[in-house]
C-alpha positions as CSV (number, residue, x, y, z in Angstrom):
1,M,42.1,60.9,61.9
2,G,41.8,62.3,65.4
3,K,41.1,65.9,66.4
4,T,44.1,68.2,66.7
5,A,44.5,71.5,68.6
6,V,47.5,73.8,68.4
7,H,48.0,75.8,71.6
8,F,50.4,78.8,71.7
9,G,52.1,79.1,75.1
10,A,53.3,76.0,76.9
11,G,53.4,77.7,80.3
12,N,51.4,76.8,83.4
13,I,48.1,78.1,82.1
14,G,48.6,76.4,78.7
15,R,49.5,73.0,80.1
16,G,47.4,73.1,83.3
17,F,44.2,74.7,82.1
18,V,43.6,74.9,78.3
19,A,45.5,71.8,77.2
20,C,44.0,69.8,80.0
21,F,40.5,70.6,78.7
22,L,41.5,69.8,75.1
23,H,43.1,66.5,76.2
24,N,40.0,65.5,78.2
25,S,37.9,66.3,75.1
26,G,39.9,63.9,72.9
27,Y,42.2,66.3,71.1
28,D,45.9,65.7,70.4
29,V,47.6,68.9,71.6
30,I,50.5,70.5,69.8
31,F,52.2,73.2,72.0
32,A,53.8,76.1,70.2
33,D,56.4,78.0,72.2
34,V,59.9,79.6,71.9
35,N,61.4,78.3,75.1
36,D,63.9,75.6,74.0
37,S,64.3,73.9,77.3
38,L,60.5,73.7,77.9
39,I,59.9,72.4,74.4
40,N,62.6,69.7,74.9
41,S,61.1,68.8,78.2
42,I,57.6,68.4,76.7
43,N,58.9,66.3,73.8
44,E,60.9,64.1,76.1
45,T,58.2,63.6,78.7
46,P,55.3,61.3,77.7
47,S,52.9,62.5,80.4
48,Y,52.4,65.1,83.1
49,R,50.0,65.7,86.0
50,V,47.5,68.5,86.6
51,I,46.9,68.8,90.3
52,E,43.8,70.6,91.5
53,V,43.9,71.9,95.1
54,G,41.2,73.3,97.3
55,T,39.8,73.3,100.8
56,E,37.9,70.1,100.0
57,G,41.0,68.1,99.0
58,T,43.3,67.4,96.1
59,S,42.7,65.6,92.8
60,E,44.9,64.7,89.9
61,S,44.6,64.0,86.2
62,T,47.3,62.8,83.7
63,I,47.8,64.5,80.3
64,T,49.1,62.5,77.3
65,N,49.1,62.7,73.5
66,Y,50.9,66.0,73.1
67,K,54.1,67.4,71.5
68,A,55.8,70.8,71.2
69,I,57.1,72.8,68.2
70,N,59.5,75.7,68.5
71,S,57.7,78.4,66.5
72,K,60.9,80.4,66.1
73,T,63.1,77.6,64.7
74,H,60.6,75.2,63.2
75,E,58.1,77.5,61.6
76,A,57.4,75.4,58.6
77,E,56.4,72.4,60.8
78,L,54.1,74.6,62.8
79,V,52.5,76.2,59.7
80,E,51.7,72.7,58.4
81,A,50.2,71.7,61.8
82,I,47.9,74.8,62.0
83,A,46.9,74.4,58.3
84,T,45.2,71.1,59.1
85,A,44.3,71.6,62.8
86,D,40.7,71.8,64.1
87,V,41.3,74.4,66.9
88,V,43.9,77.0,67.7
89,T,44.1,78.4,71.2
90,C,46.6,80.6,73.0
91,S,47.6,81.8,76.4
92,V,50.7,83.9,75.7
93,G,49.7,87.3,77.2
94,P,47.9,90.1,75.3
95,N,51.1,91.8,74.3
96,V,52.4,88.7,72.5
97,L,49.4,88.2,70.3
98,K,51.0,90.3,67.5
99,F,54.0,87.9,67.5
100,I,52.0,84.7,67.0
101,A,49.7,86.1,64.3
102,P,52.2,85.9,61.4
103,V,52.6,82.1,61.6
104,I,48.9,81.6,61.9
105,A,48.4,83.8,58.8
106,K,50.8,81.7,56.8
107,A,49.0,78.6,57.8
108,L,45.6,80.1,56.8
109,D,47.0,81.0,53.4
110,R,47.7,77.3,52.9
111,R,44.5,75.9,54.5
112,S,42.1,74.1,52.2
113,T,38.6,75.5,52.0
114,D,37.5,71.9,51.9
115,L,38.3,71.7,55.6
116,T,36.0,73.1,58.3
117,P,37.2,76.6,59.1
118,L,39.8,76.7,61.9
119,H,38.3,77.5,65.3
120,V,40.4,80.2,66.9
121,I,40.0,81.1,70.6
122,A,42.4,83.4,72.5
123,C,42.5,82.5,76.2
124,E,43.9,85.7,77.7
125,N,43.0,88.0,80.6
126,A,41.9,90.8,78.3
127,I,38.6,92.0,76.8
128,G,38.2,91.0,73.1
129,A,41.6,89.2,72.9
130,T,40.5,87.0,70.0
131,D,39.3,90.1,68.1
132,T,42.8,91.6,68.7
133,L,44.5,88.4,67.4
134,A,42.2,88.2,64.4
135,G,43.1,91.8,63.5
136,F,46.8,91.0,63.5
137,I,46.2,87.8,61.5
138,K,44.1,89.6,58.9
139,E,46.8,92.2,58.4
140,R,49.1,89.3,57.4
141,V,47.1,87.0,55.2
142,S,47.6,87.2,51.4
143,T,43.8,87.9,50.9
144,L,40.7,88.5,52.9
145,E,38.5,87.1,50.2
146,N,36.6,84.0,51.6
147,H,38.6,84.4,54.9
148,D,35.6,83.1,56.9
149,K,35.9,79.8,55.0
150,V,39.4,79.2,56.5
151,A,39.0,80.6,60.0
152,R,36.4,81.8,62.5
153,Y,37.2,83.7,65.7
154,A,35.4,83.6,69.0
155,N,36.3,85.7,72.1
156,S,36.5,84.0,75.5
157,A,36.7,84.6,79.2
158,I,38.9,82.3,81.3
159,D,38.9,82.2,85.1
160,R,41.3,79.9,87.0
161,I,44.0,80.8,89.5
162,V,47.3,79.2,88.5
163,P,50.0,80.2,91.0
164,A,53.8,80.1,90.6
165,Q,54.9,76.4,90.6
166,E,57.4,74.6,92.8
167,A,60.9,74.8,91.3
168,N,61.1,71.0,91.0
169,A,57.6,70.5,89.6
170,G,58.8,69.7,86.0
171,L,55.8,69.8,83.6
172,D,53.3,69.1,86.4
173,V,50.9,72.0,87.1
174,T,49.1,72.8,90.4
175,L,46.1,75.0,90.3
176,E,42.8,75.7,92.0
177,K,39.8,73.4,91.5
178,F,37.4,76.2,90.4
179,F,37.4,77.1,86.8
180,E,35.3,79.0,84.2
181,W,35.9,79.1,80.5
182,V,33.2,81.0,78.6
183,V,33.2,81.3,74.8
184,E,30.9,83.1,72.4
185,K,29.2,80.5,70.2
186,T,27.8,82.7,67.4
187,P,30.9,82.7,65.2
188,F,30.8,78.9,65.2
189,E,27.2,78.1,65.0
190,D,27.0,77.5,61.2
191,I,30.1,75.4,61.0
192,G,29.8,73.4,64.2
193,I,30.8,74.3,67.8
194,P,34.0,72.4,68.7
195,P,33.3,69.6,71.2
196,I,35.4,70.9,74.1
197,E,34.2,69.7,77.5
198,G,34.0,72.4,80.2
199,I,33.4,75.4,77.9
200,N,30.2,77.4,78.6
201,W,29.1,78.5,75.2
202,V,27.1,81.8,75.3
203,T,25.6,84.3,72.9
204,N,26.6,87.4,74.8
205,L,30.1,87.2,76.3
206,Q,30.6,90.8,77.5
207,P,28.9,90.3,80.9
208,F,31.0,87.3,81.7
209,I,34.3,89.0,80.6
210,E,33.7,92.2,82.6
211,R,32.3,90.4,85.6
212,K,35.4,88.2,85.7
213,L,37.9,90.9,84.9
214,F,36.4,93.5,87.3
215,T,36.0,91.0,90.1
216,V,38.6,88.2,90.0
217,N,41.4,90.3,88.4
218,T,40.5,93.5,90.3
219,G,40.4,91.7,93.6
220,H,43.5,89.6,93.1
221,A,45.6,92.6,91.9
222,T,44.2,94.9,94.7
223,A,45.4,92.4,97.3
224,A,48.7,92.0,95.6
225,Y,49.5,95.7,95.2
226,H,48.4,96.6,98.8
227,G,50.3,93.6,100.0
228,Y,53.5,94.5,98.2
229,N,53.4,98.0,99.6
230,R,52.8,96.5,103.1
231,R,55.7,94.0,102.6
232,K,53.5,90.9,102.5
233,A,54.9,87.8,100.8
234,T,51.8,86.3,99.3
235,V,48.2,87.2,98.4
236,Y,47.1,84.9,101.2
237,D,49.3,86.8,103.7
238,A,48.0,90.1,102.4
239,L,44.4,89.1,102.9
240,Q,45.0,88.2,106.6
241,D,45.6,91.9,107.1
242,K,42.2,93.5,108.0
243,Q,43.0,96.8,106.4
244,I,44.0,95.1,103.1
245,M,40.9,92.9,103.2
246,A,38.8,96.1,103.7
247,E,40.5,97.6,100.6
248,V,39.7,94.6,98.5
249,R,36.1,94.4,99.6
250,G,35.7,98.1,99.1
251,A,37.1,97.9,95.5
252,L,34.9,94.9,94.7
253,N,31.8,96.7,96.1
254,E,32.5,99.5,93.7
255,T,32.9,97.2,90.7
256,K,29.8,95.4,91.9
257,N,27.8,98.6,91.6
258,L,29.0,98.9,88.0
259,I,28.3,95.3,87.0
260,V,24.8,95.3,88.6
261,S,23.7,98.5,86.8
262,K,25.4,97.8,83.5
263,F,24.3,94.2,82.9
264,D,21.1,94.0,84.9
265,I,22.5,91.4,87.2
266,E,20.8,90.9,90.6
267,E,22.8,92.7,93.3
268,D,22.5,89.6,95.7
269,A,23.9,87.4,92.9
270,Q,26.9,89.7,92.3
271,A,27.5,90.1,96.1
272,A,27.6,86.3,96.4
273,Y,30.0,86.1,93.5
274,V,32.3,88.7,95.2
275,D,32.3,86.5,98.4
276,K,33.2,83.4,96.3
277,I,36.0,85.3,94.6
278,I,37.5,86.6,97.9
279,K,37.4,83.0,99.3
280,R,39.2,81.8,96.1
281,I,42.0,84.3,96.2
282,S,42.4,83.7,99.9
283,N,43.1,80.0,99.3
284,P,46.0,79.0,101.5
285,H,47.0,76.2,99.2
286,L,47.8,78.8,96.4
287,G,50.9,80.5,97.8
288,D,50.9,83.3,95.2
289,A,53.7,85.8,95.6
290,V,52.5,89.4,95.5
291,E,55.3,90.2,93.0
292,R,54.0,87.6,90.6
293,V,50.4,88.7,90.8
294,G,51.4,92.4,90.5
295,R,53.7,92.0,87.5
296,A,53.1,94.0,84.4
297,P,51.6,97.1,86.1
298,M,51.6,99.2,82.9
299,R,49.1,96.8,81.4
300,K,47.0,96.5,84.5
301,L,46.8,100.3,84.8
302,S,45.7,100.7,81.1
303,R,42.4,102.1,79.9
304,K,40.3,98.9,79.6
305,E,41.9,96.9,82.4
306,R,40.8,95.9,85.9
307,F,41.2,99.3,87.7
308,V,40.9,102.2,85.3
309,G,38.2,100.5,83.2
310,P,35.6,100.2,85.8
311,A,36.7,103.3,87.7
312,A,36.3,105.5,84.6
313,E,32.8,104.2,84.0
314,L,31.8,104.7,87.6
315,A,33.2,108.2,87.6
316,E,31.2,109.1,84.6
317,N,28.1,107.9,86.4
318,G,28.9,109.9,89.5
319,Q,29.5,106.8,91.7
320,S,32.2,106.2,94.3
321,I,35.6,105.1,93.2
322,K,37.6,105.6,96.5
323,Y,38.8,102.1,96.8
324,L,39.7,101.7,93.2
325,L,41.7,104.9,93.3
326,D,43.5,103.4,96.4
327,A,44.4,100.3,94.4
328,I,45.5,102.4,91.4
329,E,47.8,104.3,93.7
330,M,49.3,101.1,95.0
331,A,49.8,99.9,91.4
332,F,51.6,103.1,90.6
333,R,53.9,102.4,93.5
334,F,54.8,99.0,92.1
335,Q,58.1,100.2,90.6
336,N,61.6,98.7,89.9
337,V,60.5,95.3,91.0
338,E,63.1,92.7,90.3
339,G,62.3,90.6,87.3
340,D,59.5,92.8,86.1
341,D,60.4,95.0,83.1
342,E,57.1,96.9,83.1
343,S,57.6,98.0,86.7
344,K,61.0,99.5,85.6
345,E,59.4,101.2,82.6
346,L,56.7,102.6,84.9
347,A,59.4,104.0,87.2
348,Q,61.1,105.7,84.2
349,I,57.8,107.2,83.0
350,M,56.9,108.4,86.5
351,S,60.3,110.1,86.9
352,S,60.3,111.9,83.6
353,N,56.7,113.0,82.9
354,S,54.2,115.4,84.4
355,P,51.2,113.8,86.2
356,E,49.0,114.7,83.3
357,D,51.3,113.0,80.8
358,V,51.5,109.9,83.0
359,V,47.8,109.6,83.1
360,S,47.6,109.9,79.4
361,K,50.5,107.6,78.5
362,V,49.8,104.9,81.1
363,C,46.0,105.0,81.7
364,G,44.9,106.3,78.3
365,I,42.6,108.8,80.1
366,Q,41.9,112.2,78.5
367,P,41.3,115.5,80.4
368,S,37.6,115.5,79.3
369,E,36.9,112.4,81.3
370,K,35.5,112.8,84.9
371,I,38.1,110.5,86.4
372,H,41.0,112.5,85.0
373,P,41.6,115.0,88.0
374,S,41.5,112.1,90.5
375,L,44.1,110.1,88.6
376,V,46.3,113.2,88.2
377,E,46.2,113.7,92.0
378,V,47.1,110.0,92.6
379,V,50.1,110.2,90.3
380,K,51.2,113.6,91.8
381,R,51.1,112.0,95.3
382,V,53.2,109.0,94.2
383,Q,55.7,111.3,92.4
384,E,56.1,113.5,95.4
385,D,56.7,110.6,97.7
386,S,59.4,109.3,95.3
387,R,61.2,112.6,95.3
388,E,61.2,112.6,99.1
389,D,62.8,109.2,99.2
């Protein structure tokens, strides 16, 4: 019997990044999703292409040996698949983890302890996403006794830019050539590390997660929010603006200072990494709309995310956060954007709360923290401008 992986989230990241690695490593992939038309398309299409683009050219690979299950209407079938799978991965967004946990918990209740424990890896842009998913699962299983005999959980850091796709792309996914998928190996060492090609297995994941989140995601979102407020169409267009490029470099210089001091990384190495990231997000082949990159501003302004997370730590250390505050202000101005519910929720919160309450509700920052007065001033400025409009 071959190896099987169940992947929650059949979107572009799921099909183009995670499933591609699993397929290339010899796994049969079962996609779990709730989008009927996407599920039907997957089950009716025997293969799709993953197209990697970069300045050095384009390459393609063909993905086969997969199927899709609707987790809403065919839960029993999905439970059976997970109960006997080798690996479960997901790319659904951090806010959706609580919704996929119940079906995994049901499968673990049925999983035989004669099998190798299920390897669970959440592939999300969030710190400790697998821990979060594990917490939701453990709330749902019938017993936690011998739980480590049916499942093991490893956090991961993923890094690959997958832009919005052409309307007629079908299942094909176009993405950048560069990738990084780092997973902590300690939870799996005694049961066997799953043979997934392309993963960098490490003992200490935190430096990789924070370096990626506070460089790639901070830089990408900074360009998007400044670009949106300057009426740029794409991240590429935004980065052709010298003032926006200066804001992005300024923000990443500030996060560089944190990463270098916190993880004892060589400053030259992190500076080179920053240059590489700016080159990547400036890729003209990835026409990424600023609205898409900026979507979900509430999450991106939260306590452990790409702006407030590093800025709060830097402020505690008495270091400069000027450019991060600029980016935070632009994110707070990302309101009532068509197709983005969080931007509408942000607008409602901004219009009906004091600056202090906004900072608490959106950013999770308390008055005792050194960054608090600066964030209050940012919010106050955005609110005043909204009233003038």
